[in-house]
Structures are given as C-alpha cells and as structure tokens.
C-alpha positions as CSV (number, residue, x, y, z in Angstrom):
1,M,43.3,14.2,-91.1
2,P,46.9,14.9,-92.2
3,Q,49.3,12.0,-92.6
4,P,51.6,12.2,-89.5
5,V,55.2,13.2,-89.9
6,F,57.3,11.3,-87.4
7,N,60.1,13.9,-87.0
8,Q,60.6,12.8,-83.4
9,V,60.0,9.6,-81.4
10,S,56.3,8.8,-81.5
11,Y,54.0,6.4,-79.7
12,L,50.8,5.0,-81.2
13,E,48.2,2.9,-79.3
14,I,46.7,0.2,-81.3
15,T,42.9,0.4,-81.6
16,P,40.6,-2.7,-82.0
17,L,40.3,-1.9,-85.7
18,Q,44.1,-2.0,-86.1
19,A,44.6,-5.3,-84.2
20,E,45.4,-8.6,-85.7
21,Q,47.6,-7.2,-88.4
22,R,51.4,-7.8,-88.7
23,I,53.6,-5.0,-87.4
24,D,55.4,-4.7,-90.8
25,N,52.1,-4.2,-92.6
26,F,51.0,-1.7,-90.0
27,L,54.2,0.3,-90.5
28,L,53.8,0.2,-94.3
29,K,50.4,1.9,-93.9
30,Q,51.6,4.4,-91.4
31,L,54.9,5.3,-93.0
32,K,53.7,6.1,-96.5
33,G,56.6,7.1,-98.8
34,V,59.2,5.3,-96.7
35,P,61.0,2.5,-98.6
36,K,60.0,-1.0,-97.5
37,S,63.7,-1.8,-97.0
38,H,64.0,1.0,-94.4
39,I,61.0,-0.2,-92.5
40,Y,62.5,-3.7,-92.2
41,R,65.8,-2.2,-91.2
42,I,64.3,-0.2,-88.2
43,L,62.4,-3.3,-87.2
44,R,65.6,-5.4,-87.3
45,K,67.6,-2.8,-85.3
46,G,64.9,-2.6,-82.6
47,E,64.2,1.0,-83.3
48,V,60.5,0.1,-83.5
49,R,59.3,-1.4,-80.3
50,V,56.0,-2.8,-79.0
51,N,55.3,-2.4,-75.3
52,K,59.0,-1.4,-74.9
53,G,60.2,-4.7,-76.4
54,R,61.7,-5.7,-79.7
55,V,59.4,-7.6,-82.1
56,K,59.8,-9.5,-85.4
57,P,58.1,-8.3,-88.6
58,V,55.5,-11.2,-88.2
59,Y,54.3,-10.0,-84.8
60,K,50.5,-9.6,-84.8
61,L,49.4,-6.4,-83.0
62,Q,46.9,-6.5,-80.2
63,A,44.4,-3.8,-79.1
64,G,46.1,-1.7,-76.5
65,D,49.7,-2.3,-77.7
66,L,51.9,0.7,-77.6
67,V,54.1,1.1,-80.7
68,R,57.3,3.2,-80.6
69,I,58.2,4.7,-83.9
70,P,61.6,6.4,-84.3
71,P,62.0,9.8,-86.1
72,I,61.2,9.4,-89.8
73,Q,60.3,12.1,-92.4
74,L,57.2,11.1,-94.4
75,E,55.5,12.4,-97.5
76,Q,53.1,15.3,-96.6
77,K,49.4,15.0,-96.9
78,E,49.2,17.4,-99.8
79,S,51.2,15.0,-102.1
80,F,48.9,12.1,-101.2
81,S,45.6,13.8,-101.5
82,G,46.6,15.1,-104.9
83,S,46.8,11.5,-106.1
84,I,43.1,10.9,-105.4
85,H,41.1,11.7,-108.5
86,Q,38.4,14.4,-108.1
87,S,35.7,12.1,-109.4
88,S,36.5,9.7,-106.6
89,L,36.1,12.4,-104.0
90,Q,32.8,13.5,-105.6
91,Q,31.6,9.9,-105.4
92,L,32.4,9.9,-101.6
93,T,30.6,13.2,-101.2
94,E,27.5,11.9,-102.8
95,A,27.6,8.8,-100.6
96,I,27.3,10.7,-97.3
97,I,23.9,10.0,-95.8
98,H,24.4,11.6,-92.4
99,E,26.8,13.9,-90.6
100,D,26.9,15.7,-87.3
101,K,29.6,16.9,-84.9
102,Q,30.5,13.3,-83.7
103,L,29.6,11.0,-86.5
104,L,29.6,10.6,-90.3
105,V,27.7,7.8,-92.0
106,L,28.4,6.7,-95.6
107,N,26.6,4.6,-98.0
108,K,29.8,3.0,-99.1
109,P,29.9,2.2,-102.8
110,A,30.9,-1.3,-103.8
111,G,34.5,-1.5,-105.0
112,W,35.8,0.9,-102.4
113,A,38.1,-0.6,-99.7
114,V,37.6,1.0,-96.3
115,H,41.3,1.9,-96.2
116,G,44.4,1.7,-98.4
117,G,47.0,-1.1,-98.3
118,S,47.9,-4.4,-100.0
119,G,48.2,-2.7,-103.4
120,I,45.3,-0.2,-102.8
121,H,46.6,3.3,-102.8
122,F,43.6,4.8,-101.0
123,G,40.3,3.8,-99.5
124,V,37.3,5.4,-97.9
125,I,39.1,6.8,-94.9
126,E,41.9,8.3,-96.9
127,G,39.4,9.8,-99.3
128,L,37.4,11.4,-96.4
129,R,40.5,12.8,-94.9
130,A,41.3,14.4,-98.3
131,L,37.7,15.8,-98.4
132,Y,38.1,17.1,-94.8
133,P,41.7,18.3,-94.6
134,K,41.0,20.4,-91.5
135,A,39.1,17.7,-89.6
136,P,41.1,17.0,-86.4
137,Y,39.8,13.4,-86.2
138,L,38.3,10.8,-88.6
139,E,38.4,7.1,-87.8
140,L,36.6,4.0,-89.1
141,V,34.3,2.5,-86.5
142,H,34.0,-0.8,-88.3
143,R,34.7,-2.4,-91.6
144,L,32.9,-3.5,-94.7
145,D,34.4,-5.8,-97.4
146,R,35.5,-4.0,-100.5
147,D,32.8,-5.6,-102.6
148,T,30.0,-4.9,-100.1
149,S,28.1,-1.6,-100.2
150,G,26.1,0.1,-97.5
151,C,26.2,1.8,-94.1
152,L,29.7,2.6,-92.8
153,L,30.3,4.5,-89.6
154,I,33.2,7.0,-89.2
155,A,33.8,8.7,-85.8
156,K,34.7,12.4,-85.7
157,K,35.5,12.3,-82.0
158,P,37.7,9.9,-80.0
159,A,35.0,9.5,-77.3
160,M,32.5,8.5,-79.9
161,L,34.8,5.9,-81.3
162,R,35.4,4.4,-77.9
163,Q,31.6,4.3,-77.1
164,L,30.7,2.7,-80.4
165,H,33.5,0.1,-80.1
166,Q,32.1,-0.8,-76.7
167,L,28.6,-1.1,-78.1
168,L,29.8,-3.3,-80.9
169,R,31.7,-5.6,-78.4
170,D,28.5,-5.8,-76.4
171,N,26.4,-6.6,-79.5
172,Q,24.3,-3.5,-78.9
173,V,24.5,-2.2,-82.5
174,G,21.9,-3.7,-84.9
175,K,23.6,-4.6,-88.2
176,Y,21.3,-5.6,-91.0
177,Y,22.2,-6.7,-94.5
178,Q,20.4,-7.6,-97.7
179,A,21.8,-10.5,-99.7
180,L,20.7,-12.5,-102.8
181,I,21.4,-16.2,-102.3
182,Q,21.2,-19.2,-104.5
183,G,18.3,-21.6,-104.2
184,D,15.2,-21.8,-101.9
185,W,16.1,-20.6,-98.5
186,E,14.7,-22.9,-95.8
187,S,13.3,-21.6,-92.5
188,R,15.3,-24.2,-90.6
189,L,18.4,-22.3,-91.5
190,A,17.2,-19.1,-89.9
191,H,20.0,-19.0,-87.3
192,I,23.5,-20.0,-88.3
193,N,26.0,-20.4,-85.4
194,L,29.2,-21.7,-86.9
195,P,32.8,-20.7,-85.8
196,L,35.0,-19.1,-88.5
197,R,38.8,-19.2,-88.9
198,K,41.0,-17.1,-91.2
199,N,43.4,-19.1,-93.4
200,T,46.2,-18.2,-95.8
201,L,46.6,-20.4,-98.9
202,K,50.0,-21.2,-100.5
203,S,49.2,-18.6,-103.1
204,G,49.0,-16.0,-100.3
205,E,45.2,-15.5,-100.7
206,R,43.3,-15.1,-97.5
207,I,40.2,-17.2,-97.1
208,V,37.8,-17.8,-94.2
209,R,36.4,-21.3,-93.4
210,V,34.0,-22.9,-90.9
211,D,36.3,-24.4,-88.3
212,T,35.7,-25.6,-84.8
213,S,38.9,-24.0,-83.7
214,G,37.8,-20.6,-85.1
215,K,36.0,-17.6,-83.5
216,S,32.3,-17.8,-82.7
217,A,30.0,-16.3,-85.4
218,L,26.2,-16.0,-85.3
219,S,24.1,-14.8,-88.2
220,H,20.3,-14.6,-88.4
221,F,18.7,-15.0,-91.8
222,Q,15.1,-14.1,-92.8
223,K,13.7,-14.7,-96.2
224,K,12.1,-11.6,-97.8
225,Q,11.3,-12.9,-101.2
226,Q,11.7,-16.1,-103.2
227,F,12.5,-16.2,-106.9
228,A,12.9,-19.1,-109.3
229,Q,16.5,-19.7,-108.6
230,A,17.4,-17.3,-105.8
231,A,16.1,-15.7,-102.6
232,L,16.4,-12.2,-101.2
233,V,17.2,-12.5,-97.5
234,Q,17.8,-10.0,-94.7
235,V,20.7,-10.9,-92.4
236,K,21.3,-9.6,-88.9
237,L,24.7,-10.1,-87.4
238,D,25.5,-10.9,-83.8
239,T,29.2,-10.9,-84.5
240,G,31.3,-9.2,-87.2
241,R,33.8,-11.7,-88.4
242,T,35.6,-11.4,-91.7
243,H,33.4,-12.6,-94.6
244,Q,30.9,-13.9,-92.1
245,I,27.7,-13.7,-94.1
246,R,29.4,-15.0,-97.3
247,V,30.9,-18.0,-95.6
248,H,27.8,-18.9,-93.5
249,A,25.6,-18.7,-96.7
250,S,28.1,-20.7,-98.8
251,H,28.6,-23.4,-96.1
252,T,24.8,-24.1,-96.0
253,G,24.7,-24.5,-99.8
254,H,23.2,-21.1,-100.6
255,P,26.2,-18.9,-101.7
256,I,25.6,-15.2,-102.3
257,A,25.2,-14.1,-106.0
258,G,28.3,-12.6,-107.5
259,D,30.6,-14.1,-104.8
260,N,33.8,-15.0,-106.7
261,K,35.5,-16.4,-103.6
262,Y,32.9,-18.5,-101.9
263,G,30.2,-18.7,-104.6
264,H,29.0,-21.1,-107.3
265,D,30.3,-20.5,-110.8
266,E,27.2,-21.5,-112.7
267,F,24.9,-19.5,-110.4
268,N,27.1,-16.5,-110.8
269,R,27.0,-16.9,-114.6
270,Q,23.2,-17.0,-114.5
271,M,23.1,-13.8,-112.4
272,R,25.6,-12.1,-114.7
273,D,23.2,-12.9,-117.6
274,I,20.5,-10.8,-116.0
275,G,22.9,-7.9,-115.3
276,L,24.6,-8.6,-111.9
277,K,28.1,-7.2,-112.1
278,R,29.1,-7.3,-108.4
279,L,28.6,-9.2,-105.1
280,F,24.9,-8.9,-104.0
281,L,25.5,-8.0,-100.4
282,H,24.4,-4.6,-99.0
283,A,24.6,-3.3,-95.4
284,E,21.1,-1.8,-95.5
285,S,20.8,-0.4,-91.9
286,L,22.4,0.3,-88.6
287,R,20.6,0.8,-85.3
288,I,22.5,2.4,-82.4
289,P,21.1,2.6,-78.9
290,S,21.1,5.8,-76.8
291,I,24.6,7.3,-76.1
292,D,24.9,9.9,-73.3
293,Q,21.1,10.1,-73.0
294,A,20.8,11.1,-76.7
295,P,18.0,9.5,-78.7
296,P,18.7,6.2,-80.4
297,L,20.0,6.4,-83.9
298,Q,19.0,4.5,-87.0
299,F,20.6,4.9,-90.5
300,H,19.4,3.4,-93.7
301,A,21.3,3.0,-97.0
302,P,19.0,2.5,-100.0
303,L,19.8,-0.5,-102.2
304,P,21.9,0.6,-105.1
305,P,20.0,1.0,-108.4
306,A,22.0,-1.7,-110.1
307,L,20.9,-4.2,-107.5
308,Q,17.3,-3.0,-107.6
309,T,17.3,-3.7,-111.4
310,V,18.5,-7.3,-110.8
311,L,15.6,-7.8,-108.4
312,E,13.1,-6.4,-110.9
313,R,14.4,-8.8,-113.6
314,L,14.1,-11.8,-111.2
315,R,10.5,-10.8,-110.4
316,G,9.8,-10.9,-114.1
317,Q,11.0,-14.5,-114.4
318,K,8.6,-17.5,-113.9
319,K,9.2,-19.6,-110.8
C-alpha cells in the first residue's frame, strides 16, 4: 500500500489497532519524512484536529476518532521501499503460510516488529506493502511482540478487518501459544485471571504490571512437557493485553525463558548455555470461526528450528 501523500485536507478514522497511542506519535508514523518540529507546529496551531477540536500532543487516540490532517507533501513510497533490504523482503516472503483474496497469514519471525516506529524504520506491515506495491489494502488484524514469533493475521479487505476485529472483541478467535517457562508448572495455576496495567518508568521504558486498577486479562496454561528446570506449556488467551503471557507467567514465579524484561537472570543464563538466543514464546495457531457462511479457518505456524533444538537439548538432560 503506498504511503499516502496529503496534498489536500485529509481525514483518517482511527482503528482499534491505532487506538491508545498519542496523537504526536501517530502523526510521526503517518507523516514519514516530515520534520518532527513541523508536526508539533501544526498541532500547536490547531491545523490537526480530532473530532473537529484542537488537541494537545499528549492526547491519546480512541477507536472511531476522526483525525483531520492539513495538506503536507510526504516522501513517496518508492524512496521508503528502497530502504528495505532485499534479504528482509525475502525473509517475509518465506514466512507467508497462507494467502487468499481476503487474508494473509504470516509466521512472523522473532525480531520483527509488526510496524515501524520508536526508532524502528520498518516492520512487517511496511515490508508487506513493499512486497505488494499494487495491493489496494493491507492492514494488521492484531499484534505480536517484536520478540514473539508465530501466526500473524493481515487483512486484505476492509470488511475482513472489521469482521475479524469483532470476532476478537467477542473472544471468538482461538489464540494458542507455546512457551518455555522456569520451574515445575503446577496444575493449580491452569487459569490465571489477573488485571494488567501499562506503566512508564522514569527512564521512559514501558512495562506492564499486575494491578487491580488495570484491564482484565485471562490466560489458560496447560503443561505439555516437564524438563529438569523448565516446562513447555501451551497458553490460550481469552484477552490480548500487551505482554499478557509474559507478565502472567512471571507474576506466578515461572517467567518465560529468554525474557529480558520480566524474566530471571540466572534462568536466562542457563537457557543461553544450551543455545537459546531469544524469547521462547511462539504463537503456534489461530482458530477463526465461520465468516459469511465460509468454513472455519485454522492456521498453524511450526515452531522455529532454533526453539526445537532447545527442546531437544532439554530432553537430553536428566530430571
């Protein structure tokens, strides 16, 4: 999808995926190539409006907000796509596990952000738009953390995006993950229902914590295999909060292997010694119910070879 050129007054409706971000950060992503000073100037002058009113740079966008953007000349798509290395595009091509007229499913590699921003020049969606320059529509249906691999949905039609968002809100999409966690997972911890709240530290780092004032979050854990110092679990999500699995696992004393934000340093070191070089969290499958009388859909992303190797080495250790 070409990067838009705002050569006249434009109006953008905020999607659920775009909600909860500051207006200044939203504009920085939309107006690539425009100096930051100019973006703050048009905000200060009221040339950018939300729902016909002036807003400050710290205003957090809500789904359904209508953003007015004044005429601005942006960089063209060609200059941006040229900055994405061909090897990165090839990696994305090889990661596609399903494609039809309405939907594209990717086995997202670990290390890829789903979109650019915050110092990241491009992510999955920008890479796909470079791969499909003539595609009229490509939009993320949901997100995965940068360090998480696995099933990622991209809508190719606006109607499909709306239907999938509704299914996600109604908890009708089955989302299943594989994670390697520290210690012996106990059956009493099968269902973790703990609210989560986003926080920003003095350093500017964003972190999620269990907090009674946060948003509800429910995760279902099932042990698949126990090792000497770790367990392989399958996790089904009823909600999709930021870092949900990582925080729920850590809060119960069983952090995920390779988690440098919420994990345990000594456990992470032990896992590095057997070859783990990333977060062991993988979105293994998605189950989508019937849409418009079409058959239900199920997508599976195989566990990456590097994670399979870690499991094989764990199996070789004595309990």
